[in-house]
C-alpha positions in Angstrom: 12.0 -4.6 8.9 9.4 -7.2 10.2 8.0 -8.9 6.9 5.2 -9.8 8.6 4.3 -6.5 10.2 -0.3 -6.2 9.6 0.3 -2.7 8.4 3.4 -3.1 5.7 1.3 -6.1 4.4 -2.2 -4.1 4.5 -0.4 -1.2 2.5 1.1 -3.7 0.1 -2.5 -4.8 -0.9 -4.1 -1.7 -0.9 -1.4 -0.3 -3.4 -1.8 -3.3 -5.4 -5.8 -2.7 -5.6 -5.3 1.2 -5.9 -3.1 0.5 -8.9 0.0 2.4 -8.2 2.1 -0.8 -8.2 0.4 -2.0 -11.8 3.1 0.5 -13.3 5.6 -0.8 -11.2 5.0 -4.4 -11.8 5.3 -3.5 -15.6 8.7 -2.0 -15.4 10.0 -5.0 -12.5 11.1 -2.3 -10.1 12.5 -2.9 -6.8 9.3 -1.6 -5.1 6.9 -4.2 -6.4 9.4 -6.8 -6.1 9.3 -6.2 -2.6 6.0 -5.9 -2.3 5.1 -9.2 -4.2 8.1 -11.1 -2.0 6.6 -10.4 1.2 3.1 -10.8 0.5 4.1 -13.9 -1.3 6.0 -14.9 1.9 3.1 -14.0 4.1 0.6 -15.4 2.3 2.3 -19.1 1.2 5.0 -19.6 3.8 5.3 -17.7 6.8 1.9 -16.8 8.0 0.9 -18.7 11.0 -2.3 -19.8 12.9 -2.3 -16.3 14.9 -1.9 -14.7 11.4 -4.3 -16.9 9.3 -7.4 -14.3 10.3 -5.3 -11.3 8.3 -3.8 -14.0 5.5 -7.1 -14.4 4.7 -8.6 -10.2 4.7 -5.5 -10.2 2.3 -6.4 -12.9 -0.1 -10.1 -12.1 -0.2 -8.8 -8.3 -0.8 -6.3 -9.3 -4.0 -9.2 -11.9 -5.1 -12.2 -9.1 -5.0 -9.7 -6.7 -6.8 -9.1 -9.3 -9.6 -13.3 -10.0 -10.1 -13.0 -6.5 -10.9 -10.1 -5.6 -12.6 -9.3 -8.7 -15.0 -6.3 -6.9 -16.2 -5.0 -8.4 -13.1 -5.1 -11.6 -14.4 -1.5 -11.7 -15.1 -0.4 -10.2 -12.2 -2.3 -12.6 -9.6 -0.8 -15.6 -11.9 2.7 -14.5 -11.4 2.2 -14.1 -7.3 0.8 -17.1 -7.1 3.8 -18.6 -9.3 6.0 -16.2 -7.4 9.6 -17.9 -5.8 12.2 -16.1 -5.1 15.1 -18.6 -5.1 14.3 -21.0 -8.4 13.6 -20.6 -12.0 14.0 -23.8 -13.9 15.8 -23.5 -16.9 12.3 -24.0 -18.8 10.7 -20.6 -17.4 8.5 -23.3 -14.8 8.6 -21.4 -11.6 7.6 -23.9 -9.2 6.4 -27.8 -9.2 2.9 -28.9 -10.0 2.8 -29.9 -6.5 3.9 -26.4 -5.1 1.3 -24.6 -7.0 -1.5 -26.8 -6.0 -0.5 -26.0 -2.3 -0.4 -22.4 -2.9 -4.2 -22.3 -5.0 -5.1 -25.1 -1.5 -4.1 -21.9 0.5 -6.0 -19.6 -1.5 -8.9 -21.7 -1.8 -9.1 -22.2 2.6 -8.5 -18.0 2.5 -11.8 -17.5 0.9 -13.5 -19.1 3.7 -16.4 -20.6 1.9 -17.3 -17.1 -0.1 -18.6 -18.5 -3.2 -18.2 -15.8 -5.5 -14.3 -15.4 -4.4 -14.1 -19.1 -4.6 -15.8 -18.9 -8.5 -12.7 -16.2 -9.1 -10.2 -18.5 -8.2 -11.5 -21.2 -10.5 -11.0 -18.9 -13.2 -7.4 -18.4 -12.0 -6.8 -22.3 -11.5 -8.0 -22.6 -15.0 -6.1 -20.1 -16.8 -2.8 -20.9 -14.7 -3.3 -24.5 -16.5 -3.6 -23.0 -20.1 -0.2 -21.0 -19.6 
């Protein structure tokens, strides 16, 4: 399966936005982990220049969802911090530099949309408090 398949990535985001992944997230199910891993890998690692439009669309959808459902803040923060390969002893998932790089990627994906950038600032602030 191609983890960068546009249809699959869009289906993951639609499941997230519809609330279908909420229960799976709470239970830490394989379905949720798979969706999270593929989205995170695409958005933060494997997105190529020819897929920036898709990345921006997915990020905007997730941020719009977060703006409407503040209860998704924890999911969004965990998503941004997700690192499949490492978890340090103190529970930190990512270096400060990597976390900053991810927030920068999300900021770029907003393409100057002020309402989405405001939501991103809220998320970053929450991230710094946790």
